[in-house]
TORVEXNU-779727 format. One record per residue (C-alpha): residue number from 1; x, y, z; residue in one letter. Coordinates in steps of 0.05 Angstrom, whole numbers, plus 5000, padded with zeros to 4 digits. Example, Ala and Ser with C-alpha at 12.3 -4.5 7.8 and 13.67 -1.06 7.14 Angstrom:
! residues 2
+-----+------+------+------+---+
:   k :    u :    v :    w : r :
+-----+------+------+------+---+
:   1 : 5246 : 4910 : 5156 : a :
:   2 : 5273 : 4979 : 5143 : s :
+-----+------+------+------+---+
//
This chain:
! residues 71
+-----+------+------+------+---+
:   k :    u :    v :    w : r :
+-----+------+------+------+---+
:   1 : 7119 : 6275 : 2720 : x :
:   2 : 7072 : 6304 : 2668 : x :
:   3 : 7016 : 6260 : 2641 : x :
:   4 : 7031 : 6228 : 2574 : x :
:   5 : 6985 : 6223 : 2515 : x :
:   6 : 6953 : 6292 : 2516 : x :
:   7 : 6970 : 6359 : 2487 : x :
:   8 : 7013 : 6407 : 2528 : x :
:   9 : 6974 : 6464 : 2560 : x :
:  10 : 6997 : 6528 : 2596 : x :
:  11 : 6992 : 6493 : 2663 : x :
:  12 : 7040 : 6439 : 2638 : x :
:  13 : 7089 : 6492 : 2615 : x :
:  14 : 7087 : 6526 : 2682 : x :
:  15 : 7097 : 6459 : 2717 : x :
:  16 : 7158 : 6443 : 2673 : x :
:  17 : 7189 : 6511 : 2687 : x :
:  18 : 7178 : 6501 : 2762 : x :
:  19 : 7210 : 6432 : 2758 : x :
:  20 : 7271 : 6464 : 2725 : x :
:  21 : 7276 : 6516 : 2779 : x :
:  22 : 7270 : 6467 : 2838 : x :
:  23 : 7319 : 6417 : 2809 : x :
:  24 : 7270 : 6361 : 2792 : x :
:  25 : 7292 : 6370 : 2720 : x :
:  26 : 7363 : 6385 : 2698 : x :
:  27 : 7343 : 6407 : 2628 : x :
:  28 : 7283 : 6413 : 2582 : x :
:  29 : 7278 : 6400 : 2508 : x :
:  30 : 7220 : 6438 : 2480 : x :
:  31 : 7195 : 6477 : 2419 : x :
:  32 : 7244 : 6531 : 2399 : x :
:  33 : 7197 : 6591 : 2401 : x :
:  34 : 7174 : 6574 : 2472 : x :
:  35 : 7246 : 6564 : 2494 : x :
:  36 : 7270 : 6630 : 2465 : x :
:  37 : 7211 : 6668 : 2495 : x :
:  38 : 7222 : 6638 : 2564 : x :
:  39 : 7296 : 6654 : 2562 : x :
:  40 : 7280 : 6726 : 2543 : x :
:  41 : 7231 : 6737 : 2601 : x :
:  42 : 7264 : 6694 : 2655 : x :
:  43 : 7334 : 6717 : 2672 : x :
:  44 : 7348 : 6650 : 2708 : x :
:  45 : 7339 : 6609 : 2643 : x :
:  46 : 7380 : 6605 : 2581 : x :
:  47 : 7384 : 6566 : 2515 : x :
:  48 : 7440 : 6516 : 2506 : x :
:  49 : 7458 : 6488 : 2438 : x :
:  50 : 7422 : 6496 : 2372 : x :
:  51 : 7351 : 6476 : 2350 : x :
:  52 : 7347 : 6400 : 2340 : x :
:  53 : 7298 : 6402 : 2282 : x :
:  54 : 7277 : 6468 : 2251 : x :
:  55 : 7207 : 6475 : 2223 : x :
:  56 : 7162 : 6530 : 2197 : x :
:  57 : 7094 : 6549 : 2226 : x :
:  58 : 7034 : 6570 : 2186 : x :
:  59 : 6963 : 6589 : 2202 : x :
:  60 : 6904 : 6582 : 2155 : x :
:  61 : 6840 : 6622 : 2161 : x :
:  62 : 6775 : 6617 : 2122 : x :
:  63 : 6764 : 6676 : 2076 : x :
:  64 : 6723 : 6731 : 2108 : x :
:  65 : 6730 : 6709 : 2180 : x :
:  66 : 6735 : 6763 : 2233 : x :
:  67 : 6806 : 6741 : 2249 : x :
:  68 : 6829 : 6756 : 2178 : x :
:  69 : 6795 : 6824 : 2179 : x :
:  70 : 6829 : 6839 : 2247 : x :
:  71 : 6897 : 6823 : 2219 : x :
+-----+------+------+------+---+
//
């Protein structure tokens, strides 16, 4: 099982997907964007149902940062 009490990282995501594939998990409830992306790039996975709780994402950047200029 995945450790509790810490943020999810890419290694955790890979472990969860492997657990789905090997039958350790029957299903996974996760953030919608991640689920839709994984279903689009993994032909053995699909989305069942509708999003439980929709939300909007936003990103804030300090004026003049290199990230803002790059966008």
